C-alpha positions in Angstrom: 50.7 6.8 2.3 51.0 7.8 -1.0 49.4 7.1 -4.3 51.0 8.3 -7.5 49.5 7.4 -11.0 50.4 8.5 -14.4 47.9 7.5 -17.2 48.5 7.5 -21.1 44.7 7.5 -21.9 41.9 8.6 -20.3 38.6 6.8 -22.2 35.4 8.6 -21.3 32.5 9.6 -22.7 30.7 13.0 -21.7 28.4 11.6 -18.8 27.7 13.3 -15.7 25.8 12.1 -13.0 23.3 14.0 -10.5 21.5 12.6 -7.5 20.6 9.0 -8.3 20.7 9.5 -12.4 23.2 10.0 -14.9 22.7 12.7 -17.6 24.0 12.5 -21.2 24.0 14.8 -24.2 21.0 15.0 -26.0 21.6 18.1 -28.0 25.3 19.4 -28.6 24.7 23.2 -29.7 28.7 23.8 -30.2 31.6 21.5 -28.8 33.9 24.3 -30.7 35.8 22.0 -32.7 34.6 23.2 -36.2 36.5 26.5 -36.8 39.0 25.9 -34.1 42.1 28.3 -34.8 40.0 29.8 -37.6 37.0 31.4 -36.5 37.3 34.7 -34.5 37.2 38.4 -34.0 39.8 41.0 -32.8 39.4 44.4 -32.7 42.1 47.1 -31.5 40.7 50.6 -31.0 42.8 53.3 -32.6 41.1 55.7 -30.9 39.2 56.2 -27.3 35.8 55.0 -27.6 33.2 57.1 -25.3 29.6 57.3 -24.8 28.7 59.5 -27.3 30.4 57.5 -29.9 28.9 54.8 -32.1 29.7 51.2 -31.0 32.2 49.4 -32.9 30.9 45.8 -34.3 32.8 43.3 -36.1 31.3 40.1 -37.1 32.6 36.6 -38.9 31.0 33.6 -39.8 32.0 29.9 -40.2 30.5 27.5 -42.2 31.4 23.9 -41.2 31.1 22.2 -44.6 29.5 18.7 -44.7 30.9 17.2 -41.7 29.8 19.8 -39.0 29.1 17.0 -36.2 29.4 19.1 -32.7 27.9 22.6 -34.6 24.0 23.3 -34.4 22.8 24.1 -37.7 26.5 23.7 -39.3 27.2 27.4 -39.1 28.2 29.6 -36.2 27.9 33.5 -36.7 29.8 35.7 -34.4 29.7 39.5 -33.3 31.8 41.4 -31.0 30.8 44.9 -30.4 32.7 47.7 -28.3 30.7 49.9 -26.4 33.6 51.5 -24.5 37.5 51.4 -24.3 40.8 53.5 -24.9 42.7 53.8 -27.7 45.3 50.7 -27.9 43.0 48.4 -26.2 42.4 45.0 -27.7 39.1 42.7 -27.6 38.8 39.1 -29.2 36.5 36.3 -29.4 38.0 33.3 -30.6 37.4 29.6 -31.3 40.7 27.3 -30.3 41.6 24.0 -30.0 42.3 22.8 -26.4 45.7 21.1 -25.1 45.7 17.3 -26.2 45.4 16.6 -22.0 42.3 18.7 -21.8 38.8 16.7 -21.3 37.4 18.7 -24.3 38.8 19.6 -27.7 38.2 22.9 -28.0 36.9 26.4 -26.4 35.5 29.7 -27.2 37.5 32.3 -25.4 36.8 36.2 -24.6 39.0 38.7 -23.8 38.5 42.0 -22.7 40.6 44.8 -21.6 40.3 47.2 -18.7 38.0 50.2 -18.4 35.8 48.8 -21.4 32.4 47.6 -21.8 31.7 45.3 -24.6 29.4 42.5 -25.7 30.0 39.1 -27.5 27.4 37.1 -29.3 27.1 33.8 -30.8 24.4 33.0 -33.0 23.0 29.6 -34.5 20.3 30.1 -37.1 21.6 27.7 -39.8 23.2 28.3 -42.7 22.6 32.2 -44.0 26.3 33.1 -44.0 24.9 36.4 -42.2 24.5 38.0 -38.3 21.2 38.6 -39.6 18.6 36.6 -37.2 16.4 34.0 -39.4 14.3 32.8 -36.7 13.3 30.0 -38.8 17.1 28.8 -39.7 17.1 25.3 -37.3 13.9 24.2 -39.1 11.5 23.9 -35.9 14.1 22.1 -33.7 12.8 20.3 -30.4 14.9 21.6 -27.9 13.6 19.0 -25.5 14.8 16.3 -27.1 11.3 14.8 -27.5 11.0 15.2 -23.4 14.5 13.6 -22.7 16.3 17.1 -22.2 16.2 18.2 -18.5 18.9 20.8 -18.6 21.3 23.3 -20.5 24.9 22.5 -19.5 28.1 24.4 -20.2 31.4 24.0 -19.4 32.7 27.1 -18.7 35.8 29.0 -16.8 36.0 33.1 -15.6 38.5 35.0 -13.8 35.6 36.9 -12.9 31.8 36.3 -12.3 30.1 36.1 -15.7 26.9 35.8 -17.3 25.6 33.8 -20.2 22.8 34.7 -21.7 21.0 31.9 -23.8 18.0 33.2 -26.0 16.1 30.6 -28.1 13.6 31.9 -30.9 10.0 30.4 -32.1 9.7 31.0 -36.1 6.7 33.4 -35.2 9.1 35.7 -33.1 8.5 34.3 -29.7 11.5 33.9 -27.5 12.7 32.1 -24.1 15.7 33.1 -22.2 17.8 31.4 -19.8 20.6 33.1 -17.6 23.7 31.0 -16.4 25.9 32.3 -13.9 29.6 31.2 -14.0 31.5 32.1 -10.9 34.8 33.3 -10.7 37.6 30.4 -10.8 39.9 30.7 -7.9 43.0 28.7 -7.9 43.0 24.9 -9.4 40.3 23.3 -10.5 38.7 19.9 -12.4 36.9 20.0 -15.7 33.6 18.8 -14.1 34.1 21.7 -11.6 33.4 23.6 -14.6 29.7 22.4 -15.3 26.8 24.7 -14.9 23.2 23.6 -15.3 19.9 25.1 -16.2 17.1 23.7 -15.8 15.0 23.5 -19.0 11.7 24.2 -17.3 12.9 27.5 -16.1 13.6 29.1 -19.4 11.3 32.6 -19.0 9.6 33.6 -21.9 6.8 32.4 -24.3 8.7 30.5 -26.7 7.7 26.9 -27.8 10.9 25.0 -27.0 9.7 22.0 -29.1 9.6 24.5 -32.2 12.8 26.6 -32.2 14.2 28.2 -35.3 17.4 30.0 -33.8 19.3 30.2 -30.8 21.9 33.2 -29.6 24.4 33.0 -26.7 25.4 36.4 -25.5 27.9 37.7 -22.9 28.2 41.3 -21.6 31.5 42.8 -20.1 32.3 45.8 -18.3 35.8 44.8 -16.5 38.9 43.1 -17.8 38.0 39.4 -18.6 39.5 36.3 -19.7 36.6 34.0 -20.1 36.5 30.2 -21.9 33.6 28.0 -22.7 34.4 24.6 -24.0 30.9 22.9 -24.3 26.8 23.9 -24.9 24.7 20.9 -24.8 21.5 19.9 -23.6 21.5 17.0 -21.7 19.0 14.5 -19.9 18.4 11.6 -17.8 19.6 8.0 -19.5 22.8 6.2 -21.0 23.2 6.8 -24.2 22.5 4.3 -27.0 25.9 4.7 -28.4 27.9 4.1 -25.2 31.4 2.2 -26.6 32.2 -1.3 -25.7 35.3 -1.2 -23.4 38.3 -2.4 -26.1 40.7 -4.7 -24.8 43.1 -3.8 -22.2 46.8 -3.3 -23.1 49.3 -6.0 -22.4 49.3 -6.1 -18.4 45.6 -5.2 -18.1 44.1 -2.1 -16.5 43.0 -1.1 -13.2 39.5 0.6 -12.1 39.7 3.0 -9.5 37.0 4.5 -7.5 37.6 8.0 -5.8 35.9 9.6 -2.7 35.9 13.2 -3.7 33.9 14.6 -0.7 36.8 15.4 1.5 39.7 16.9 -1.0 41.0 13.7 -1.4 42.2 12.9 2.6 40.1 9.5 2.6 40.8 6.4 1.6 40.9 5.5 -2.1 42.2 1.9 -2.2 39.0 0.4 -3.5 39.0 -1.3 -6.6 36.3 -2.5 -8.6 34.7 -2.5 -12.1 32.6 0.6 -13.4 31.3 1.6 -16.4 33.4 3.1 -19.0 32.6 6.5 -18.6 33.1 9.5 -16.0 30.5 9.8 -13.8 29.9 11.8 -10.6 27.1 10.4 -8.1 26.5 11.0 -4.7 29.9 12.6 -4.5 31.7 9.8 -5.6 33.9 10.1 -8.8 34.6 7.2 -11.2 36.9 7.6 -14.0 37.8 4.7 -16.6 41.6 4.4 -16.5 42.5 2.7 -19.8 46.4 1.9 -18.6 48.0 2.9 -15.8 51.8 2.9 -15.9 52.9 3.6 -12.4 51.0 3.0 -9.3 52.3 2.8 -5.5 49.7 1.8 -2.8 49.3 0.1 0.6 46.4 -1.0 2.1 46.0 2.0 3.9 46.5 4.6 0.6 45.5 8.0 0.3 45.5 10.7 -1.8 
């Protein structure tokens, strides 16, 4: 049988379960809503850039002003360095809004051509209107969230295997590094497939994660690349204190659905019972809170 669902509104908060516990956002480094469609760099080479030529670097800073929720330190500094490339080829690093149907509201997009080398950097070191690193700019941020942070998590997709390098700086100059590998996206994917995790205890180096003054995120490319990051956050176990109370259902009510996603949607999904008002992935079961169902067609042996 067939189940067809059209949804007007999907109400969810960013909660992701792993095993028997839920992960919630403790510190959001960047959700890219600040500076969307404004902050970016584009470089088009007017001549070939070879191994004996100096690198070409462009920078751009964005200060979010007083309303800087979703941007740690209220300023994002960006640099794009072209190391090798051919005349007429273009490189870009941009912050964009996402389509209204996407789970996240904005994204960081990188695009590089064939036969090239480049490095893109995002820097979070407080307000200084400069790409020069201020290792005290975040005023001794506790990146462990007083022990509540367990993972660095990014939502990322790429048309090639890529590696994002995170460097955390303590005010004394000591550093810690995490390398997150994002595998090539093949075919259709769901947004929860884009999550990549790095255990907070696996940072290498000698910084003090309870006393961080700056963070940098870099991506090196030596091939044609299109890569997108939609959120960078530090997450940990628990349910957030600001979990919203479900709003009243629209006329006609609403329905809770439980989807068994461990077999590519082949098994029965006609089970209906109340679930929390957030997205959760737990033991291969994915729960969604659908605020309104416009059309629903099912039977006792429904399958997706």
